C-alpha positions as CSV (number, residue, x, y, z in Angstrom):
1,M,66.9,115.3,126.4
2,A,68.6,116.7,123.3
3,V,71.1,114.5,121.5
4,S,74.6,115.6,122.3
5,I,76.8,117.2,119.6
6,S,79.3,114.4,119.9
7,E,76.6,111.9,119.2
8,I,75.4,113.9,116.2
9,K,79.0,114.0,115.0
10,E,79.2,110.3,115.2
11,K,75.9,110.0,113.2
12,L,77.4,112.2,110.5
13,K,80.5,110.0,110.4
14,E,78.3,106.9,109.9
15,A,76.3,108.6,107.2
16,G,79.5,109.7,105.4
17,N,81.0,106.2,105.6
18,K,78.0,104.9,103.7
19,G,79.2,106.9,100.8
20,S,75.7,107.9,99.5
21,E,74.0,111.2,99.1
22,E,70.8,109.7,100.5
23,S,72.3,108.8,103.9
24,L,73.7,112.4,104.2
25,R,70.3,113.9,103.2
26,L,68.6,111.8,105.9
27,F,71.1,113.1,108.4
28,I,70.4,116.7,107.4
29,A,66.6,116.2,107.6
30,E,67.0,114.7,111.1
31,F,69.0,117.6,112.5
32,E,68.5,120.7,110.4
33,G,66.0,122.1,113.0
34,D,68.6,122.1,115.7
35,E,69.8,125.7,116.3
36,R,73.0,124.8,118.2
37,A,76.0,126.3,116.4
38,G,77.9,123.0,116.6
39,V,75.0,121.2,114.9
40,K,74.8,123.8,112.2
41,K,78.5,123.3,111.5
42,L,77.9,119.6,111.1
43,I,75.0,120.2,108.7
44,L,77.3,122.4,106.6
45,S,79.8,119.5,106.6
46,A,77.1,117.1,105.4
47,E,76.1,119.5,102.6
48,K,79.7,119.8,101.6
49,Q,80.0,116.0,101.5
50,I,76.9,115.8,99.3
51,S,78.4,118.4,96.9
52,D,81.7,116.5,96.8
53,L,79.9,113.2,96.0
54,E,77.9,114.8,93.2
55,A,81.1,116.2,91.7
56,E,82.8,112.8,92.0
57,R,79.9,111.0,90.3
58,K,80.2,113.5,87.4
59,R,83.9,112.9,87.2
60,M,83.4,109.1,87.2
61,Y,80.7,109.5,84.4
62,E,83.4,111.0,82.2
63,M,85.9,108.3,83.3
64,F,83.5,105.8,81.7
65,S,83.2,107.6,78.4
66,F,85.2,105.0,76.5
67,E,83.4,102.2,78.2
68,R,80.1,103.8,77.0
69,K,81.6,104.2,73.5
70,Y,82.2,100.5,73.3
71,A,79.2,99.4,75.2
72,S,78.2,96.9,72.5
73,C,81.1,94.8,73.7
74,Q,80.2,92.5,76.6
75,Y,83.6,92.4,78.2
76,I,85.7,95.5,78.1
77,C,89.2,95.1,79.5
78,G,91.5,97.9,80.7
79,I,95.3,97.3,80.7
80,D,98.1,99.3,82.4
81,E,101.5,98.7,83.8
82,V,103.6,100.0,86.7
83,G,107.3,99.9,87.1
84,R,108.9,101.1,83.8
85,G,111.2,103.6,85.5
86,P,112.6,102.0,88.7
87,L,116.2,100.9,89.1
88,A,115.1,97.6,90.7
89,G,112.3,95.1,90.7
90,P,109.8,93.9,88.1
91,V,107.5,95.6,85.7
92,V,103.9,94.6,86.6
93,A,100.9,94.7,84.2
94,A,97.3,94.3,85.1
95,A,94.2,93.6,83.1
96,V,90.8,94.4,84.6
97,I,87.3,93.7,83.3
98,L,84.8,95.9,85.3
99,P,81.1,95.0,85.5
100,K,78.8,96.9,83.2
101,D,77.0,98.4,86.3
102,C,80.2,99.4,88.0
103,D,79.6,102.3,90.4
104,I,83.0,102.4,92.2
105,L,83.9,106.0,93.0
106,Y,87.4,107.6,93.1
107,I,89.0,105.4,90.5
108,N,91.8,107.4,88.9
109,D,95.4,107.2,87.7
110,S,97.1,105.5,90.5
111,K,99.7,108.2,90.7
112,Q,97.0,110.7,91.7
113,L,95.9,108.6,94.7
114,S,97.4,108.2,98.2
115,P,98.8,104.8,99.2
116,K,95.9,104.3,101.6
117,K,93.3,105.1,98.9
118,R,95.0,102.8,96.4
119,E,95.0,99.9,98.9
120,E,91.3,100.5,99.6
121,L,90.3,100.8,95.9
122,S,92.5,97.8,95.0
123,Q,90.4,95.6,97.3
124,I,87.1,97.0,96.0
125,I,88.2,96.6,92.3
126,K,89.3,93.0,92.8
127,K,86.2,92.1,94.6
128,Q,83.8,93.6,92.0
129,A,85.7,92.9,88.8
130,V,84.3,90.3,86.4
131,S,87.9,89.2,86.0
132,Y,91.4,90.6,86.7
133,A,94.9,89.2,86.2
134,F,98.6,90.2,86.4
135,G,101.6,89.8,84.2
136,Y,105.2,90.2,85.4
137,R,108.7,90.6,83.9
138,D,111.7,90.6,86.2
139,Q,114.9,92.5,86.0
140,S,116.7,89.8,84.1
141,R,114.1,89.9,81.3
142,I,114.1,93.7,81.3
143,D,117.9,93.8,80.9
144,E,117.7,91.2,78.1
145,I,115.0,92.7,75.9
146,N,114.6,96.3,77.2
147,I,111.8,97.8,79.3
148,L,109.3,98.5,76.6
149,N,109.4,94.9,75.2
150,A,109.3,93.5,78.7
151,T,106.3,95.7,79.5
152,L,104.5,94.5,76.4
153,E,105.2,90.9,77.3
154,A,103.8,91.5,80.8
155,M,100.7,93.1,79.3
156,K,100.1,90.1,77.0
157,D,100.4,87.7,80.0
158,A,97.9,89.8,82.0
159,V,95.4,89.5,79.2
160,N,96.0,85.7,78.7
161,N,95.7,85.1,82.4
162,L,92.2,86.5,82.6
163,S,89.5,83.9,83.3
164,I,87.3,85.5,80.6
165,I,88.4,86.4,77.0
166,P,87.7,90.2,76.5
167,D,85.9,91.5,73.5
168,I,88.0,94.7,73.4
169,L,91.1,96.0,75.1
170,L,91.5,99.6,76.3
171,N,95.3,100.2,76.6
172,D,97.3,103.0,78.2
173,A,98.9,104.4,75.0
174,V,100.4,101.1,73.6
175,T,99.3,98.3,71.3
176,V,100.2,94.8,72.7
177,P,101.6,92.5,70.0
178,G,100.5,89.0,69.6
179,V,97.0,89.5,71.0
180,D,94.1,88.6,68.7
181,I,91.6,91.0,70.3
182,E,90.6,94.5,69.1
183,Q,92.7,97.1,70.9
184,V,92.2,100.8,71.5
185,P,95.4,102.6,72.6
186,I,94.5,105.8,74.6
187,I,97.1,108.4,75.4
188,K,97.1,109.1,79.1
189,G,94.4,106.4,79.3
190,D,94.8,105.9,83.1
191,A,93.3,109.4,83.5
192,K,90.6,109.0,80.9
193,S,89.3,105.4,81.2
194,A,88.0,103.8,84.4
195,S,89.0,100.4,83.2
196,I,92.6,101.5,82.5
197,A,92.8,103.4,85.8
198,A,91.5,100.3,87.7
199,A,94.3,98.3,86.1
200,S,96.8,100.9,87.1
201,I,95.6,100.8,90.7
202,I,95.8,97.1,91.2
203,A,99.1,96.9,89.3
204,K,100.6,99.6,91.6
205,V,99.5,97.9,94.8
206,E,100.7,94.5,93.6
207,R,104.2,95.9,92.7
208,D,104.4,97.9,95.9
209,H,103.7,94.9,98.0
210,F,106.4,92.9,96.2
211,M,109.0,95.7,96.8
212,E,108.1,96.0,100.4
213,K,108.8,92.2,100.8
214,M,112.1,92.7,99.0
215,D,113.1,95.3,101.6
216,G,113.3,92.5,104.1
217,V,115.2,90.2,101.7
218,Y,117.7,92.9,100.6
219,P,117.9,95.5,103.4
220,G,119.7,98.7,103.1
221,Y,118.3,100.0,99.8
222,G,115.1,101.3,101.2
223,F,112.8,99.3,98.9
224,S,109.9,99.7,101.2
225,G,109.9,103.4,100.8
226,N,111.4,104.0,97.3
227,K,109.8,100.9,95.6
228,G,113.0,100.6,93.6
229,Y,112.9,104.1,92.1
230,G,116.0,106.2,91.9
231,S,115.8,108.3,95.0
232,K,118.9,110.0,96.3
233,E,119.1,107.6,99.2
234,H,118.7,104.6,96.9
235,I,121.5,105.7,94.6
236,E,123.7,106.3,97.6
237,A,122.9,102.8,98.9
238,I,123.9,101.3,95.5
239,K,127.2,103.1,95.6
240,R,127.8,101.9,99.1
241,L,126.5,98.3,98.9
242,G,126.7,97.5,95.3
243,L,123.8,96.0,93.3
244,S,121.3,93.5,94.7
245,P,120.0,90.5,92.6
246,I,116.8,92.5,91.8
247,H,118.5,95.6,90.4
248,R,118.3,96.2,86.7
249,R,121.8,96.2,85.4
250,S,120.8,98.2,82.3
251,F,119.4,100.9,84.5
252,T,122.2,101.2,87.0
253,A,125.5,101.1,85.0
254,N,126.2,104.8,85.9
255,F,126.0,104.1,89.7
256,V,128.5,101.2,90.1
């Protein structure tokens, strides 16, 4: 009795979930002789997934270009931050040392990824990383020394909090003062370096989770949705409710 199309569809789903071209090619080899139109459509879907995976591997090869350039360094650390622009909440920096044989796909600038994909990748990155760490600066420190200096302090903390001392730092555009490690500032580094992009992903997820918690502590501002950024609804809430303890006074003077 022929395997039903619904069963074949489930087999394709299982093959795709493995995330390897080999599993998809085995699926094609098993069912390419089936002449049913529904099966032919599933074969085409498998071929498309293979093509997409091949394209993603090529993209990721380019994302590791800086890591290859500095391959003589044992521990290459990517650094990035999230939260320079919001009206509320901390700036969060992350430092990530990926393994030399890292084969994680879909790492990218966190802003280019869906929340679901960021969550998924954050867990994978933290599981596979040689070391990762965070640095934080809250709204009070941001108001005291300005957002750039607060960001640089958070980045320094992230590096110092690593369990391993890196040999080189790949930074998203900036040079972190007070760190006695070679640094390579890369303009738009979160789109050019896998290590920096990995840092941007885990920093974004870390900060988002914090702001979601703050939505319960300070209701009415929509922190779970806007993450502290200046959406129209958020600004209207500030005008209606006033500032919460986690708002940045230096960012919100025009709204109160």
